[in-house]
VOPATOR-621572 format. One record per residue: x, y, z of N, C-alpha, C, O, CB in turn; residue in one letter. Coordinates in steps of 0.001 Angstrom, whole numbers, plus 500000, padded with zeros to 6 digits. Glycine has a CB too. Layout:
! residues N
XYZXYZXYZXYZXYZa...
//
This chain:
! residues 117
695688638101434890696115636745434717694931635800434805694917634759434148697162636389435743m693954636145435596692801635260435710691970635274434436691275634305434128691939635661436903r692040636318433735691240636426432521691838635616431380691126635272430437691107637881432108a693122635304431443693769634543430378693332633085430450693045632572431532695309634656430477l693284632433429324692910631022429353694032630196429966695212630487429771692580630515427936p693659629191430688694628628322431376695241627374430356694524626683429632693951627519432543r696550627343430302697236626466429356697575625171430061698026625176431206698517627137428784a697358624063429376697686622757429929698950622242429269699127622340428055696520621760429736k699820621694430092701049621123429558700788619699429125700007618976429744702187621179430594a701441619314428073701269617943427577702033616986428486702978617411429150701761617811426098s701659615722428538702375614749429361703833614614428926704694614352429765701682613389429293p704124614781427673705516614692427201706340615845427773707508615658428111705575614709425646a705747617025427884706452618177428445706819617907429901707955618137430314705589619456428333f705847617414430680706100617107432093707195616051432211708086616174433051704804616619432792t707135615027431385708142613975431391709529614533431059710521614176431694707763612877430398f709582615404430065710852616002429660711447616883430763712658616882430985710659616822428388d710582617634431450711054618503432533711615617663433673712676617972434215709910619411433047v710905616606434031711385615741435119712685615033434735713588614900435561710313614700435487r712779614592433514714005613939433036715185614915433098716289614549433501713815613414431584r714933616143432696715964617174432714716425617463434158717619617633434404715435618466432047k715482617516435103715819617749436506716661616609437068717617616849437805714547617918437338l716309615363436723717097614209437181718508614249436598719475613951437299716399612886436789r718632614607435350719946614693434705720797615777435371721995615595435590719791614986433189a720160616906435690720886617975436373721333617525437761722446617840438183720012619235436480d720486616797438470720834616317439807721997615334439730722890615369440576719617615654440483a721997614462438732723096613501438594724389614206438205725468613836438668722747612428437551q724279615207437366725500615929436977726052616719438159727259616953438223725220616877435788s725221617126439072725679617835440270726349616876441241727268617277441955724507618549440960r725922615638441289726504614659442211727933614314441831728777614126442707725660613393442244r728210614229440564729559613857440148730599614874440617731622614468441167729618613717438634r730384616162440425731391617105440943731498617044442469732572617277443024731048618538440507p730403616737443140730460616629444593731381615479444984732162615605445927729045616423445186l731298614378444281732165613242444570733619613631444321734503613299445110731773612016443710v733856614336443219735220614758442926735720615771443960736896615765444324735297615358441518w734833616629444424735225617592445450735581616884446753736560617233447414734101618607445691r734778615888447113735077615124448321736403614374448178737194614310449120733939614138448623l736633613814447003737896613114446766739075614087446864740112613759447440737881612425445382a738910615268446304739977616275446369740209616725447814741350616905448238739627617494445481a739121616905448564739257617314449966739957616220450775740816616513451607737868617631450579a739595614977450534740221613858451233741713613794450905742541613570451788739529612529450857f742045613992449639743442613980449217744207615128449874745353614960450292743546614076447683t743580616269449962744210617425450601744470617152452087745529617495452611743325618679450435m743512616543452747743684616214454166744843615239454343745654615399455255742382615612454752v744925614239453486746015613264453569747364613963453344748330613687454056745810612124452526i747431614852452372748679615591452106749068616471453291750240616526453664748532616457450840c748102617154453880748397617992455046748879617149456217749826617520456910747159618798455456l748230616024456431748640615124457511750073614650457287750878614629458218747684613913457608f750384614275456061751744613843455738752762614952455950753849614707456473751811613357454306g752419616165455548753334617297455715753586617579457192754716617865457588752770618550455027a752544617500458000752696617726459441753587616639460045754454616929460869751308617747460147v753372615393459633754185614296460153755655614476459772756542614255460598753662612949459628q755912614869458543757292615078458098757925616226458883759085616142459287757341615371456574i757164617295459097757670618417459887758002618009461311759018618432461864756659619543459904g757147617189461903757405616725463266758635615828463311759424615901464253756187615975463819m758802614982462295759975614105462258761255614922462136762252614608462787759868613110461091m761242615964461314762420616814461173762742617536462480763907617662462858762207617831460050l761706618006463160761904618691464434762495617727465464763413618091466199760568619281464947h761972616497465520762484615498466455763929615139466117764747614937467015761601614235466435e764245615059464825765617614745464418766573615852464859767687615570465301765697614547462887r766143617111464739766987618229465179767216618170466682768328618403467156766350619577464793q766159617858467436766305617744468883767258616606469238768088616743470137764937617522469548k767137615485468534768004614342468792769461614673468470770366614289469212767543613132467974l769686615379467371771048615789467025771628616715468091772797616590468456771068616485465655d770816617637468588771276618551469640771616617777470913772598618089471587770202619621469937a770814616781471239771086615970472429772368615152472251773127614975473205769898615035472725l772610614659471048773849613906470806775070614805470963776074614402471552773834613277469398r774981616017470438776100616965470581776350617272472053777495617309472501775813618276469804i775273617491472798775415617779474226776011616580474961776841616752475855774053618155474839e775593615366474591776138614164475222777643614038474949778409613664475837775397612909474713q778060614350473726779486614284473402780286615302474206781395615010474653779702614516471906q779721616504474392780402617521475199780541617058476645781596617221477258779637618858475142k779471616480477185779493616020478576780505614884478737781233614835479728778080615555479021i780548613972477763781515612876477839782946613404477766783828612893478455781266611864476710q783182614421476941784518615020476852784888615689478174786026615571478629784580616047475695a783941616388478790784195617024480080784475615986481150785363616171481982783011617895480492e783720614891481135783932613825482115785311613204481944785995612925482929782846612747481984l785722612988480700787055612442480461788128613401480975789133612965481537787263612161478962a787920614699480783788887615693481268788941615694482796790022615801483375788523617103480747a787805615578483441787776615543484911788457614284485427789206614338486403786323615613485432v788203613149484779788859611907485201790375612006485037791130611536485888788318610714484396k790809612613483950792245612779483712792866613688484762793952613402485266792498613347482308e792191614776485096792727615679486118792697615022487493793549615314488333791933616994486144s791726614136487738791669613432489017792830612442489128793335612209490227790317612699489174a793253611864488021794394610946488046795690611698488339796589611159488985794509610193486709k795789612929487869797016613699488018797074614487489324798129615015489675797165614639486860q795974614572490037795935615361491272796688614649492390796701613420492463794480615627491699a797305615429493249798010614881494398797007614555495494796034615288495667799085615867494912e797217613488496230796277613125497298796326614146498439797398614604498833796593611711497836p795168614486498950795058615444500052794131614889501113793323613996500862794546616815499550v794275615455502333793390615133503451792703616426503858793351617461504012794177614490504661v791378616363504034790611617540504440790119617298505855789413616323506111789412617824503461v790490618182506776790037618121508169789143619331508411789482620459508054791254618094509180l787990619064509029787041620154509264786402619948510625786089618821511007785956620218508142e786206621047511365785536620939512665784122621487512575783679621910511507786331621689513756n783412621478513701782015621925513728781863623413513473780797623854513043781392621583515054d782886624187513722782807625635513539783041626044512093782924627222511755783813626329514434k783366625094511247783556625410509843784997625637509450785277625988508304782772626602509498g785913625444510375787329625596510050787755624371509252787489623229509626788206625768511345t788410624647508163788807623562507277790308623643507020790849624706506717788017623618505945r790976622476507150792403622383506891792592621330505808792112620203505927793211622028508195v793301621715504748793579620793503659795078620556503637795864621494503501793065621345502286i795474619281503774796904618955503827797247618019502685796488617113502341797285618314505189m798382618257502123798901617384501090799425616123501774800184616221502738800020618092500248d799040614960501303799443613720501965800943613477501855801543612903502764798689612543501373l801540613896500784802968613650500626803786614408501663804775613867502158803416614038499227d803419615626502009804196616416502967803646616300504383804383616572505330804218617875502544s802412615918504570801804615897505894802107614604506639802206614598507866800307616085505781a802252613534505915802480612253506579803982612027506692804711612026505700801793611081505804v804414611839507920805821611569508173805917610281508975805043609984509789806506612754508925q806944609542508751807110608332509576807276608712511045807794609785511354808334607501509097p806845607851511939806898608125513386808320608294513872808548609017514842806226607004514167a809258607672513252810645607751513712811249609123513454812233609492514095811487606682513031s810665609902512508811195611228512227810622612304513146811130613424513174810920611590510795l809571611977513896808967612968514778809825613098516042810332612117516585807497612574515137k809957614307516467810669614567517701809696615053518734808859615910518452811792615581517493t809795614518519930808894614939521003809712615729522002810593615148522634808190613715521688y809490616941522172810242617808523102809518617934524399809991618620525306810473619194522508d
//
């Protein structure tokens, strides 16, 4: 290679090569911008999908809580109704744990009906 004569490039050749390199660099930048735009759009779509999924999950939880609340309200209404229909009672309990439950209608008697022997 050293024995070969050294070839000199013309100034137009150097100018053309540099112009070509700049054109290639600019053409590479445009797809990069489009790639960034596509990536940004993808991120926005993923964020939206996650938000929609979370909203649906929260809605399902809220619906389940409403159903449970309705069941509890129905049970409470049933307990209140049974409490209205229950006969009054008196509960007597001592320290030893003995418990006596008396119906008020049969346990309470007027004093004049009691006999003292």
